[in-house]
C-alpha positions, 0 to 999 in steps of 0.5 A: 828712696827712688832715684827720680824722688829727689830730682827736681822737674820742669824749668820752674825748679832751676832758679832754687836748684842747689849746687850737686842737685839734679833736675829733669828738663825733658823733651814731654813738652820740653818743660818737664812733666810737672811744670808745664808753662815754667815761671820766672827762673830769676827774682825780679823786683816788683814794679810799676807798669807805667815806668819813669823814665826820668829815673833811668840810666841811658846806656848806648849798644848794639841789637843782635836781635838779627844781623843788621845789628843796629846801634841802639840806646837802652833805658835801665831803670834797677838793673832793668832794661825798661826801653830800647830805641834806635842810636841815631849816631849809628850811620845806618840808623841816623834816627831813634827809630828801630824794628820790632825786634829791636823793641822786643830787646828788653824782654830778652834778659828775662825769659822765664826759661832763663838758664842761670847755672852751669849744668851737667849731664847726669843721665843718657845724652838727650834725657834730660837730666842735669845736675848743677855744678860750679863754673870752677868744675865746669872750666875745669873739665872743659880745659881737662878735655882741651888739654888732652886734644893738644898734647896728644898732637891733635888740637883740630880735634877741638871744634868751635861751632858758633852762629850768629856770635859777633865774637870772631875775633875773640873766638879766633884768638881762643882757637888760635892759642890751642891750634885747632882751625875748626871754626865752624860757621852757618854762613852756607845757609845764608850768602855764600852765594852772594858774597862769592858772586860779589867777590868774583865780579868786583873783588868784594867779599861782603853785601853791597851797600846800594846808595839807595836814597838817591836811586831811581829804579830798583830791581830787586830779585828774590830780597824781602828787604821790607821784612828780612834782609840783613841791613833790611830797615837801614835799606828801606827807610831810604828806599821810601825816601827815594820813593817820595822824593824823586819818583824811585820805581821799585820792581820785585821778582820773587815767587811769593807775595811778600810785604816788599813785593806787596809794596812794590810798583810791579811784582813778578813771581818767576818759576823758582830758579830762573831768577838768572834767566831773567837777568841775563834776558834783561842784559840781552835788551840793555844791550842789543838797544845800546842802552848801556855805559860804554865808558864804563864797560870799555875800561872796567869790565874784563870783556868787550862790548862784542864779547858781551853781546855775543855771550847774551846773543841767545838769552832773549826775553821769549827764551827767558818767557818759556824758562821763567814763565814772565812774559817777554814784553814785561822783560823788554818794559822792565830792561829798557826803564831800568837802563835809562835811569843810569847810573842811578839804577840798581839790580840787587838780590838776597837768599831768593835768587842765591839758595838755588842749585844755580845760585852763584850764576844767578847771582852774578848776572844781576851783579852784572846789570850794575856793570852794563849800566855803569851804576857800580859805585856811583851815586845812587847805584851799586857801591861796595867795599863798606864793611871795614871789618876789625883789621888788627892795624885799626883795632888791635889786639892784646899782645902776644897775638897767637899765630894761626894754625897750620892744619887743615881738616874736611870740616873746616875746608870741604875739598868738594866745595873749593870756592866756600873757603877760596876768598874767605872762610865761608865753611859748608857748615850744612855738611859737618854733621854727615862728615862727623858720622863718616869719620871725614873728621875725629872730634874730641871737644865740641864747643857749641855757641849761639847755634841751633842746629837741631832747629835750623840745619837742614835734616836737623831733626834726623842727621844733625840729632842723630850725630849730636847723640852719638857719644862714639862720634862727639864724645864731649859737648859743651853748648853755651845758651841763653835758654834751655834749647834743642842744641842744649839738650843733647849737650854734655855742659850747659854754660849759661850765657849772657845776652847781648844786652849783657856783654862786650863787643865791637861790631862794623857792618856795611854802611848805606851812607857809604862811611866806614864806621865802628860801634860798641856793644857794652852791657846794658845790666848784669847777666842773672845768677851766674850767667857770662859771656862766652868770650870770658869764659873762653878766656878763663878756660884758655888762663887753665890750659898749658903755659904755651897757651895761657900766655894769649890770655894774661891781659885779663877780661873781654872788657880789657880786650875791648878797651885795648881794641879801642885804643886808636879811637880819637878820644874826643872829649873823653879820656880815651877812645874806649870811653868815647865809644861808651858814652856815645856808641858808634865812631864815624870816619870823617871822609867823603862818601865812598863813591867809584873806588875803582878810579882812585888814582895810583900814585907815583910811587906806587907805579915807578917800576911797574909795567904798563901793557900797552894792549889791556892797560894793565898795570904790572908790579912784581911781588916779593917772590918775583910773581907779576901782579896786577895792581891797577888799569891806566884809562883814558880820562878824556884824552889823558892816561890815567893810572887808578887802582881798579876793582879788587879782582885778579884782573882790576876790572869787573869780571863778567868772565872769572878764569878762576871759576873755570880752573876750580870746576875743571880741577873738580871735574865740573865743566864751567865756562867762567860766565854767568850763564843760566844752569837749570835746576835739576830737579825742576826739568819736567817737573810731574804736574803732582809735584811743586816747589817748596820754598821757606820764608822769613817775618819781619818779626823772627830771625832763624830760631833765635827769636821764638822765645820772645813772647812778644814777637811770637804772639804776632807770628807763632804758626805757619800755615802752608801758602798755596795758590788758588788754582793749585788748592782747587785742582787738589780739592783744598780750601783754606784750614784743611791739613795735608801731608806734605812729603819733601824729596832729595835732589837730583844731579845734573849731567856737567860732572857735578853731583848733589848730595845724595841725589837719589830724589826719594823722600826725605821726611813729611809733615802735616801743615794746615793750609791757607790759599792766597794768590800770592804764590806762584801756581807750581810753589808752596811756601812755609815759614820758618823759626817755628816748630820747637820741640824743646824750648820755652813756654812762648817757643813752645806754645806752652802756657803755665799760670803762676798759681798753678805753679806756685801750687807745685811749690816752686820758687824763684817768682817776682812779685807778680805786675799789676798784668801778667800777660806778658808771662801768661796768656799765650792763647795760641796753645793748643790746649786752649784751642790756639793753632800751636807753635807751627812746624820746622820746615827746615827739618823737611828740607834736604842738605843740598849745597850748591855746586862749587860755592856750597850755598844751601839750596833752600829753594830747590826742594821738590814736594807733594801734597796730599790731603789729610 
C-alpha cells in the first residue's frame, strides 16, 4: 500500500481523525487537494435560525477580537454563544453597544477549520503532513525538551513568543519557573514609540486616557479611532458626544482619508513622516502668541518659557509648509483655535505618527502641545496613568511565585535599541528571526501562541518563514492556535487552543472614565473536542518538569489561579470576590476621577527628612543605597508653598528635554540633543518623482490577521486594492480596476550616526495588485490595507468555497445538521473561481524590517515603492 493511500486529506477530515492516524493539510489552497472548502469539524446540534433568548444563559466576560478588550455579555443556548453585547458595568463601555468585531464573536467557536486535537508533524517541516496524538504525548514531549535545556544550564534557550495573549502574568510565571527571560511579543510592531513618548514626557508607560467627553478641541495626528484605535470604540462615542453636546472641533492629520478623517471638521494630508514638523510649528505659534498656560509651564515643565521659545524659534509655519505641504496659514489658524480652548484641548496620536523613522520624536512633539496649553491631567484634557496593571499586591498570585530570571539574551534585550526595554519590556520583535539566523541567540524550544508572524511580520513570507522552516535554527516549534494557520504550518506540534470565549483571565485597561477597574474573562462555553486553554497547558507542562519547577504549579488549573487573583476584590453580596466578578464581570474603584495626579500633595511624613532645592523646587530623598532621588516638587500655590508628587519622570516634571535620551543615544554613538526636534526620514529626502511612499491601514472589521476567518467580517472586507491619487494615476496612465506591479525598497540611513536596518535601498519584493483611484490619499502615497492575503488558513480567509454537498460526497464526516440557511459556511461569493476578487494580498510581506533608532518601533509607513502598470 502506498503511503498516501492511508493519509486523509483536508480540514474536513480532521473531525473524524483517530489517534495515530495521519492527515495532510497542504498549501495548495491550504486545505488539501480534496477538500477545497473545508467543513465543520465539530458536530453541532440542529437549531432554528431565530434564537429563543428566553432560554439563553447570560455570561459576563471580555472580548478579545481586538486590543480594546471590552467587557461583554454573552447569551448561551445548548453550549453555543448565540449573541454578544456590551457589558454596561465595564466603565469603558457604559452600555450594551459593541462594535462589528464584538458582534462577530459568536462565530469564532464554530470556525469550520477549528483545531480540536493535538497534531504532530509527520513529514518535512512545512509539508503539511500531521499525525493525531494525545495530550499526554504532547505535554510529555514538550516538558522533556524543556527539561533538557534546564538540565544543560541553558533555560534561556526556551523561547515563548506570544501575540495578543492577555495572559502575560501566567506566561511570566511559567518562564520564571524555568528560568528563561525570553518572553517575546509584537509591541515594536505597534506602539513602542507612543509608549516611549509618554514615558519620557510624563513618566507613564501606557496610552493616554483622553477625557474626551469634556474636550472642546481635538488635534488628531494619525489615529483612525473611528475604526482601529486601541480603545477606539470607547473613544469615538465620547468624541461624538462632545461634538454634539458642546460643539467640539475635530481636526485630523492623516495621509489618507480614513473614516475618522472623513468625519472630522478638517482633514489635512501632510507628506508622510512630517507630522512632527506640523506639531512643532503649532507649538511655535502657541508660544509666539502667548497662548500657553504659564502657570503649568512654570511649575511643571523642565524647560523655562524662554528655553521653549528658543527651541521652537526656527520651527515656523512657513518652514513646516515646506516640509509637510500644509499651508502656513492653516497651521497658524489651527494652532490658535486649539490653544484658545485650553485646557479642554487635546493633541493625540496613533500609528500614523509613531510608525516612522522619526516616530518617537514626532510623538513627543504632539504630547508637548498638551503641556503648552496646560491640558495635561485636566478635565477635557490629556489624562494619564489609568491602566492599573495586574499588580501582585492587589491581584496576588498563588505562592510560591518564581523569581525573575537573571540571564539575558539579545532576543528579548537587543543592545542596538536601548530604549526598547529601558522602562518596560517592549522588545524589538521584528528582528527576532534575523537574530536567530545570525546566531545571536540559540533556541532549543520555540513556543508560539496567538502569533501569526508569517502573516503579520515585515518580510514575514521570506525572513520569518525561512527561519521557521530551518530545523537547525529552531529545532522544536510548538504552536498553539485555534485554526490551522501559517504559523501552525511550520510547527512540529500543534496544540488546539481555546478561544477567548472558552477560557479564564483578568483584564485591566486604561479608562476614559478615569477610574481604575478590572474585568473578568470567563468561559461562556466549553471548548470543542480536546481544545484547551493555553494557560492550563502551560501549568500542566510545568507540573511535568523537575521538582524545582513543578512546585510553582501546585495550585491547580487556570480557574483556581484566577480565583486566587480575585481574593482582594470586595465580595459585595457574593461569597467572595471571584463570585462577584463571575456575576458582574467588572469591578470599578469607587474613587474620584483621576485628574491632575501630578498635583497630589506629598504627606509631611514623606518630606520630613527630605532636602528641597530652592532653585529648582525639587524635593530630594536618599534611597536605601544613599542615592539622592527626586520624589516631588515644591510649587507656589497662589502664594502658599505646596509639596506635590509631580510626574513620574526623573525630574518629576513634564520633560520636553530628556537628558536620559541624550545619554542613551551618546552611548550608541548617535547624536541626540534630547529635544523632540524634527528628524527627516532619510529615505524620503530627495525622493525621485517615480517613487512613492507605501502606507498600510486597518479596517473597522479586522484586527491584524486574527479576524480573517470570521466569515461575517471577511464578507464585509475581503480584498485590499491599492489606493492612489487621481493626479498620480493620470501621470502613470492608471484607472480604477487596472493592475499594477508594486515594488518596495529597503530604507536608507541618516548622517547622525544611527543606521537603518539593511540600509541598502535595494528591492524587498514585488506584488501585483489592482487599483482604486481616489482623492482620499496624498499624491505621493499609495495605501493598501493589512489583515488579508493568507496562503494557509480557513475557507473565509482563503476565499475558497466548499459546499457541504460536495464534501459529503467525498465521504467526509463531522457535519452538523444544516440550518435552514447555510450562508455562514458556504456562499463565499468573493472566491476567485466564482468570479470574485479573492482574498487580497499580504502587504506586510512587502515591508522591509525597519526598526526606528533607539526605541525599535517598526517604521511601517516609511517604505519607498515604485509602480508599473501591468
